TIBA-560588 format. One record per residue (C-alpha): x, y, z; residue number from 1. Coordinates in Angstrom, 1 decimal. Layout:
BEGIN
X	Y	Z	NUM
...
END
This chain:
BEGIN
-25.7	19.4	21.0	1
-24.5	19.1	24.4	2
-25.3	15.8	25.8	3
-26.4	16.4	29.7	4
-27.6	12.5	30.7	5
-31.2	12.7	32.0	6
-31.2	15.9	33.6	7
-34.9	17.3	34.6	8
-36.4	20.7	34.2	9
-35.8	22.5	37.0	10
-39.3	23.5	39.1	11
-40.4	27.1	38.4	12
-42.5	26.7	41.8	13
-40.2	29.5	43.3	14
-41.3	32.1	40.9	15
-42.6	35.5	42.9	16
-45.1	35.9	40.2	17
-46.2	35.9	36.4	18
-46.5	38.0	33.4	19
-48.6	36.7	30.1	20
-49.5	33.9	31.3	21
-50.8	31.4	34.8	22
-48.6	29.6	36.3	23
-47.2	26.8	34.0	24
-45.9	23.2	35.3	25
-45.1	20.0	34.1	26
-48.6	18.8	33.3	27
-48.9	22.3	31.1	28
-45.5	21.9	29.6	29
-45.6	18.2	29.0	30
-45.6	17.0	25.3	31
-43.8	20.5	24.4	32
-40.2	21.7	23.8	33
-39.2	24.3	26.2	34
-36.5	26.8	25.6	35
-35.6	28.7	29.2	36
-34.5	32.3	29.0	37
-32.8	34.0	32.1	38
-32.5	37.5	31.3	39
-32.7	40.9	33.2	40
-34.2	44.0	32.0	41
-30.7	46.6	32.0	42
-28.5	43.5	30.6	43
-26.9	44.9	27.2	44
-26.1	41.3	26.2	45
-29.8	39.8	26.5	46
-31.1	42.9	24.6	47
-28.9	42.1	21.7	48
-30.0	38.2	22.0	49
-33.7	39.0	22.5	50
-34.2	39.6	19.1	51
-33.7	35.9	17.9	52
-35.8	34.7	21.6	53
-38.5	36.8	20.2	54
-38.0	35.2	16.3	55
-38.1	31.8	17.4	56
-41.1	32.0	19.8	57
-42.8	33.2	16.8	58
-41.6	31.1	14.1	59
-42.2	27.7	16.2	60
-45.1	28.2	18.4	61
-47.3	26.1	16.4	62
-44.9	23.1	16.1	63
-44.6	23.3	19.9	64
-41.9	25.5	21.1	65
-43.0	27.6	24.6	66
-40.2	29.8	25.5	67
-40.4	30.7	28.8	68
-38.5	33.9	30.1	69
-37.0	33.9	33.6	70
-36.5	37.7	34.9	71
-34.2	37.2	37.9	72
-33.2	41.0	38.6	73
-29.3	42.0	38.8	74
-30.2	45.7	40.4	75
-32.4	46.6	43.0	76
-34.8	48.5	41.2	77
-35.4	45.5	38.8	78
-37.8	43.7	41.3	79
-40.2	46.3	40.5	80
-43.1	44.0	38.6	81
-44.1	47.5	36.9	82
-40.5	48.0	35.1	83
-40.6	44.2	34.1	84
-43.8	44.7	32.6	85
-42.7	47.5	30.7	86
-39.8	46.1	29.4	87
-41.6	43.2	28.1	88
-44.2	45.9	26.4	89
-40.9	47.6	25.3	90
-39.7	44.7	23.5	91
-42.4	43.3	22.2	92
-42.5	39.7	24.4	93
-45.6	37.7	24.7	94
-44.5	34.6	25.8	95
-45.0	33.6	29.2	96
-42.2	35.4	31.6	97
-41.5	33.9	35.4	98
-40.7	36.9	37.7	99
-37.9	35.6	39.9	100
-36.9	38.2	42.6	101
-35.9	35.6	44.9	102
-33.9	33.8	42.8	103
-35.5	30.4	43.5	104
-35.7	29.6	40.2	105
-32.3	30.6	38.8	106
-30.6	28.6	41.8	107
-33.0	25.6	41.0	108
-31.5	25.8	37.5	109
-27.7	26.5	39.3	110
-27.6	29.2	37.0	111
-24.7	32.1	36.8	112
-25.4	34.1	33.7	113
-27.5	36.6	32.0	114
-28.5	35.5	29.4	115
-28.7	31.6	29.5	116
-31.0	29.3	27.7	117
-31.7	26.0	28.6	118
-33.6	23.8	25.9	119
-36.1	21.2	27.3	120
-37.3	18.3	25.0	121
-40.7	17.3	25.1	122
-40.5	14.2	27.8	123
-39.1	17.2	30.5	124
-35.1	16.8	29.8	125
-32.2	19.3	29.5	126
-30.6	18.8	26.3	127
-28.5	21.8	25.6	128
-27.5	25.1	27.0	129
-26.1	28.3	25.7	130
-24.5	31.4	27.7	131
-24.6	34.7	26.2	132
-24.7	36.2	23.4	133
-24.1	34.2	20.0	134
-24.3	31.3	18.7	135
-27.6	31.9	17.2	136
-27.4	29.3	13.6	137
-26.5	26.6	15.8	138
-29.2	27.1	18.7	139
-32.1	27.3	16.2	140
-30.8	24.1	14.6	141
-31.4	22.3	18.1	142
-34.9	23.6	18.6	143
-35.6	22.6	14.8	144
-33.6	18.9	15.6	145
-36.0	18.9	18.8	146
-38.6	19.7	17.1	147
-38.3	17.1	14.5	148
-38.8	19.9	11.8	149
-36.3	21.3	9.3	150
-36.3	24.9	7.0	151
-35.2	27.8	6.2	152
-33.8	29.7	9.9	153
-35.7	32.9	10.8	154
-33.7	36.0	9.9	155
-32.7	38.6	12.4	156
-31.8	42.4	12.5	157
-31.8	43.6	15.7	158
-32.4	47.9	15.8	159
-31.3	50.2	18.2	160
-30.0	48.4	21.5	161
-31.0	45.3	19.9	162
-28.2	45.7	17.3	163
-25.2	43.2	17.8	164
-22.3	44.4	18.7	165
-19.2	45.6	16.7	166
-17.2	42.9	17.9	167
-14.0	43.4	15.6	168
-13.7	47.3	17.2	169
-15.3	47.2	21.1	170
-12.5	47.8	23.3	171
-13.8	48.8	26.6	172
-15.3	46.0	28.8	173
-18.9	46.9	30.7	174
-17.9	49.1	33.8	175
-20.3	49.1	37.3	176
-20.0	52.6	38.8	177
-21.2	51.4	42.5	178
-18.4	50.4	45.0	179
-18.7	46.6	45.0	180
-17.5	46.0	41.4	181
-16.1	49.6	40.2	182
-12.9	49.8	39.3	183
-13.2	53.6	39.7	184
-12.3	54.0	36.0	185
-15.1	56.4	35.6	186
-14.8	60.1	36.5	187
-17.7	61.8	38.9	188
-17.6	65.8	39.1	189
-20.5	67.4	41.4	190
-21.7	66.1	44.7	191
-22.3	62.6	44.7	192
-22.9	59.5	47.3	193
-21.3	56.4	46.0	194
-23.2	52.8	47.6	195
-22.7	49.5	46.9	196
-24.5	49.4	43.3	197
-24.7	52.7	42.0	198
-23.7	56.1	42.5	199
-26.4	59.0	43.4	200
-26.5	62.5	42.4	201
-26.9	64.5	45.2	202
-27.1	68.3	43.9	203
-27.9	69.4	40.3	204
-25.3	70.0	37.8	205
-23.0	66.5	38.4	206
-21.6	64.7	35.5	207
-20.0	61.3	34.8	208
-17.2	61.4	32.5	209
-15.6	58.1	31.3	210
-13.1	57.2	28.1	211
-14.2	54.4	25.9	212
-13.3	52.5	22.7	213
-16.3	51.2	21.2	214
-19.3	51.7	18.3	215
-22.1	52.2	21.1	216
-22.0	53.3	24.8	217
-25.2	53.0	27.1	218
-25.4	53.3	30.8	219
-28.1	52.0	33.2	220
-29.9	54.6	35.1	221
-32.9	55.1	37.0	222
-34.2	58.7	38.5	223
-35.2	56.5	41.8	224
-38.2	58.1	43.3	225
-37.8	61.4	41.6	226
-39.6	63.4	38.9	227
-38.3	63.0	35.7	228
-34.6	64.2	35.0	229
-32.7	65.7	32.0	230
-29.6	65.4	31.2	231
-27.2	66.2	28.3	232
-24.3	64.1	26.6	233
-21.7	65.4	25.0	234
-18.5	63.2	23.0	235
-15.4	65.0	23.4	236
-16.4	68.1	24.6	237
-19.2	68.4	21.8	238
-22.9	67.3	20.9	239
-23.0	63.7	19.4	240
-24.8	64.6	16.6	241
-25.7	62.3	14.1	242
-23.7	59.4	16.6	243
-26.3	60.3	19.1	244
-28.3	57.3	20.7	245
-31.7	56.1	20.4	246
-32.5	57.9	24.1	247
-30.9	61.3	22.8	248
-31.1	64.2	20.2	249
-28.6	65.7	18.0	250
-28.0	68.3	20.8	251
-27.4	65.2	23.4	252
-30.6	66.1	25.6	253
-32.4	63.2	27.0	254
-34.8	62.6	29.9	255
-34.3	60.3	33.0	256
-37.9	58.8	33.2	257
-37.8	55.8	34.4	258
-34.7	52.8	35.1	259
-33.5	51.0	32.4	260
-30.5	51.0	29.9	261
-30.0	54.1	28.0	262
-27.9	54.2	24.6	263
-26.2	57.4	24.6	264
-24.0	56.9	21.6	265
-24.1	54.7	18.5	266
-22.3	54.2	15.1	267
-20.0	56.9	16.0	268
-18.4	58.0	12.5	269
-14.7	57.0	13.7	270
-14.6	54.0	16.2	271
-11.8	55.0	18.3	272
-11.2	56.0	21.7	273
-13.6	58.8	22.8	274
-14.9	60.6	26.0	275
-18.0	61.0	26.9	276
-19.7	63.0	29.5	277
-23.1	63.2	30.8	278
-24.3	65.8	33.0	279
-27.8	65.9	35.1	280
-29.8	68.8	35.4	281
-31.2	67.9	38.4	282
-30.7	65.6	41.8	283
-31.4	62.2	42.2	284
-30.1	60.5	39.7	285
-28.9	56.4	39.8	286
-26.3	55.3	37.5	287
-25.5	51.7	37.8	288
-23.2	50.5	34.7	289
-21.7	51.3	31.6	290
-22.1	48.7	28.5	291
-20.8	49.0	25.0	292
-21.2	47.2	21.6	293
END
């Protein structure tokens, strides 16, 4: 367990809203172990961590654990409360969620990462922290130690986009498409407007091609203010077949209905370098970042 001295948990007073709970302050949290989890709905690292946080919230609730998710948006469309509400429902999150659209809670914790975990003891002192995926067994042992309980660890196996990455074969890093953070490795075909955080399709039939070396390939997308936008995915020029992700069928067909992370390819038979191409059949699609697993 990391030693921090007596660093008190910062205030949650900068929240712009709450889901699943009335606002919680020192009076409501006093005497409870608190696990604060910073997340944003399109973050693949958080999506793969969330099954563990969800399991801990359920397993240790009666022992005095309160999990608080702090949703601090990375992309502009993630500020919309309905999208956050939809994400909490999709992930079966029933613990309190702080909406941190103004980054005040993020700044109060001096946080810099999605996801981030802060372990706060019953006196309101931060006793441990962890950034990114992994370290699940140690984190659960921290929870048990601070609660004064000892039992078998929870069994967790993520499914779909929550499945752990194939770290032994993953070679391709997260890749942003907007000019502020782009490395220009993705190929755009058709009429696109390149913005700071995304690219926006101006005419139907535009596509994005990208070479990747991973088991899973995901793309953060939003239809913006448009109606649902159909799209099609090809891998090495062919439909993905049994390697299709959860958001497309074997022929590679999918529909962009809301802003989130879309899994396009999953568990390809040969984890080696491939070319993914996604074509949008209507204008208006907004693409933000590729992530891989």
